[in-house]
Structures are given as C-alpha cells and as structure tokens.
C-alpha positions as CSV (number, residue, x, y, z in Angstrom):
1,M,-38.9,24.3,62.7
2,K,-35.8,25.7,60.9
3,I,-33.4,27.8,62.5
4,T,-30.2,29.1,60.8
5,P,-26.7,29.3,62.3
6,M,-27.0,33.2,62.2
7,E,-30.2,33.2,64.3
8,I,-28.3,31.1,66.8
9,Q,-25.2,33.5,66.9
10,K,-27.6,36.7,67.1
11,Q,-29.9,35.3,69.8
12,E,-29.9,37.7,72.8
13,F,-31.4,36.9,76.0
14,K,-32.9,39.2,78.7
15,R,-30.8,39.7,81.7
16,S,-32.3,38.6,85.1
17,L,-31.0,38.9,88.6
18,W,-29.2,35.6,88.5
19,G,-27.9,35.9,84.8
20,L,-30.0,35.1,81.7
21,D,-33.7,34.6,81.6
22,S,-33.9,30.9,82.1
23,N,-37.5,30.5,80.2
24,Q,-35.9,32.2,77.3
25,V,-32.8,30.0,77.4
26,E,-34.8,27.0,77.8
27,S,-37.3,28.0,75.0
28,F,-34.3,28.7,72.8
29,L,-32.6,25.4,73.7
30,E,-35.8,23.6,72.9
31,T,-36.1,25.3,69.6
32,V,-32.4,24.4,68.8
33,S,-32.8,20.9,70.1
34,L,-35.9,20.4,67.7
35,A,-34.0,21.9,64.8
36,M,-30.9,19.7,65.5
37,E,-33.2,16.6,65.8
38,E,-34.8,17.6,62.4
39,L,-31.3,18.1,60.9
40,V,-30.0,14.9,62.3
41,L,-33.1,12.9,60.8
42,E,-32.7,14.8,57.6
43,N,-29.0,14.2,57.5
44,R,-29.8,10.5,58.2
45,G,-32.3,10.3,55.5
46,L,-29.9,12.1,53.1
47,Q,-27.1,9.8,54.2
48,E,-29.3,6.9,53.5
49,A,-30.3,8.3,50.1
50,Q,-26.7,9.1,49.3
51,A,-25.9,5.4,50.1
52,L,-28.7,4.2,47.9
53,L,-27.6,6.6,45.1
54,K,-24.0,5.4,45.6
55,A,-25.0,1.7,45.5
56,E,-27.2,2.5,42.4
57,V,-24.2,4.5,40.8
58,R,-21.8,1.5,41.7
59,G,-24.5,-0.8,40.0
60,Y,-24.6,1.4,37.0
61,K,-20.8,1.7,36.8
62,E,-20.7,-2.2,37.1
63,R,-23.3,-2.6,34.3
64,E,-21.3,-0.1,32.2
65,E,-18.1,-2.1,32.9
66,G,-20.0,-5.2,31.9
67,F,-21.4,-3.6,28.8
68,R,-17.8,-2.5,27.9
69,D,-16.4,-5.9,28.5
70,S,-19.4,-7.4,26.4
71,I,-18.8,-4.8,23.6
72,L,-15.0,-5.5,23.7
73,H,-15.6,-9.3,23.6
74,S,-18.1,-8.9,20.9
75,R,-15.5,-6.9,19.0
76,Q,-12.9,-9.5,19.5
77,V,-15.4,-12.1,18.5
78,M,-16.3,-10.2,15.5
79,E,-12.7,-9.4,14.6
80,G,-12.0,-13.2,14.9
81,M,-14.9,-14.2,12.8
82,E,-13.8,-11.5,10.2
83,E,-10.3,-13.1,10.2
84,N,-11.8,-16.5,10.0
85,A,-14.0,-15.4,7.2
86,K,-11.0,-13.9,5.3
87,K,-9.0,-17.0,5.7
88,E,-11.9,-19.1,4.6
89,A,-12.4,-16.9,1.6
90,E,-8.6,-17.2,0.8
91,L,-9.0,-20.9,1.1
92,I,-11.9,-20.9,-1.2
93,V,-10.2,-18.9,-3.8
94,S,-7.0,-20.9,-3.5
95,Q,-9.1,-24.2,-4.0
96,A,-10.9,-22.4,-6.8
97,E,-7.8,-21.7,-8.6
98,I,-6.3,-25.1,-8.1
99,K,-9.5,-26.5,-9.6
100,A,-9.3,-23.9,-12.4
101,E,-5.8,-24.9,-13.1
102,D,-6.8,-28.6,-13.1
103,I,-9.7,-27.9,-15.6
104,I,-7.4,-25.9,-17.9
105,N,-4.8,-28.7,-17.7
106,R,-7.4,-31.3,-18.4
107,A,-8.7,-29.0,-21.2
108,H,-5.1,-28.8,-22.7
109,Q,-4.9,-32.6,-22.5
110,S,-8.3,-33.1,-24.2
111,Y,-7.3,-30.6,-26.9
112,A,-3.9,-32.4,-27.5
113,K,-5.8,-35.7,-27.7
114,V,-8.4,-34.3,-30.0
115,K,-5.6,-33.0,-32.2
116,D,-3.8,-36.2,-32.1
117,D,-7.0,-38.0,-33.0
118,I,-7.6,-35.8,-35.9
119,T,-4.2,-36.2,-37.1
120,E,-4.7,-40.1,-36.8
121,L,-7.9,-39.8,-38.6
122,K,-6.5,-37.9,-41.5
123,R,-3.7,-40.4,-41.7
124,Q,-6.4,-43.3,-41.8
125,R,-8.5,-41.3,-44.3
126,A,-5.5,-40.9,-46.5
127,L,-4.8,-44.6,-46.2
128,L,-8.3,-45.4,-46.8
129,D,-8.4,-43.1,-49.7
130,A,-5.2,-44.8,-51.2
131,R,-6.8,-48.2,-50.6
132,I,-10.1,-47.2,-52.1
133,R,-8.2,-45.7,-55.1
134,G,-6.2,-49.0,-55.4
135,V,-9.3,-51.1,-55.2
136,L,-11.1,-48.7,-57.8
137,A,-8.1,-48.9,-60.0
138,A,-8.0,-52.7,-59.8
139,H,-11.8,-52.9,-60.6
140,K,-11.3,-50.4,-63.4
141,K,-8.5,-52.6,-64.8
142,I,-10.8,-55.7,-64.4
143,L,-13.6,-53.9,-66.0
144,D,-11.3,-52.7,-68.8
145,I,-10.0,-56.3,-69.2
146,N,-13.6,-57.7,-69.1
147,R,-14.5,-55.0,-71.8
148,E,-11.5,-56.0,-73.9
149,E,-12.3,-59.6,-73.6
150,S,-16.0,-59.1,-74.2
151,Q,-15.0,-56.9,-77.6
152,A,-12.7,-59.8,-78.3
153,L,-15.5,-62.4,-77.9
154,D,-17.9,-60.1,-79.8
155,S,-15.4,-59.9,-82.5
156,R,-14.9,-63.7,-82.5
157,D,-18.5,-64.3,-82.5
158,D,-18.9,-62.0,-85.4
159,K,-16.1,-63.6,-87.3
160,I,-17.7,-67.1,-86.5
161,A,-21.1,-65.8,-87.6
162,V,-19.5,-64.3,-91.0
163,F,-17.6,-67.6,-91.4
164,K,-21.0,-69.7,-90.9
165,K,-22.7,-67.5,-93.3
166,S,-20.0,-67.9,-95.8
167,Q,-20.1,-71.5,-95.6
168,R,-23.8,-71.7,-95.9
169,S,-23.6,-69.8,-98.9
C-alpha cells in the first residue's frame, strides 16, 4: 500500500471527546506502518541492488584498468619489437653493405689479377712469337743452306755426268 508524504501531512482525524478518533488514528498508523515497512524493504532491496551494481561497476572498472594496462603493455611490447626490428634491419643492412664492399674489393682484386695475367700472357706471347720467328728463321736458313747444298750437289753431279760422258766419247 503506497502512501505519499503529502497524504500524511493532510491527514485529518475526527475529534472525539477525548481528542482524536482512536480508530482512525490506529488505522492510519497501521497504513503508515505498512507503507514504511514496504519502503524499508524496498530501500533494503535497492541498497542491495545498488551494492551489487557498485560491485559490478568496480569489477568493470578493474577490468577496464586491466585492459588499459594490457593495451599499454602491448603497445610498449610492440614499440620494443618495432625498435628491435629497426635495429635488426639496420644491422642486416650494415652487414650487407660490408659484404658488398668485400665483394667489390675482391672483384677489384680479381680484375687487377686478370689484367696482370693478360699483361703477362701478352708478354709471354710476344716472347714465344719472337722465339718461334727465331726458330723459323733458323729453319729457313737451314732450308736455304740445304737448297744451296742440294743445288751445288746437283750442279756437281751434272758436271760429273758431263765429264763421264765426255770421257766415254
């Protein structure tokens, strides 16, 4: 049974010989008592619900704080990982540059060696060419001498044959 504060204030009782009508007063007190009991129970229920809601809100706030901490920690971990990845990438690039420089140096050394080898081969070729020309010249000279000797022998043989013919005749 609901009763409002205004109804309590405006409640009027009939007057009797000894004051107010006791039946009306007792009936009104019974109504107010029941309304108060309902209000107390409702208030208790609301306080309990409020306590539960406050606990639930506290739980949500704790979870929210946990999520924030997790997000902050994740962000810090990601930043750390990103920084490590940058450092690792810089290291890889640095190592690649060193390897590239080493490869270039070896290529220059190889180029210089090949160039030196070509120069040496050209020198050996010129030397070999000169030696072969010398050998060929010597063989030509020997062939020329052999031809001259052969012609001289042929000429002598012809003279001997003519002489033998002239003696036979």
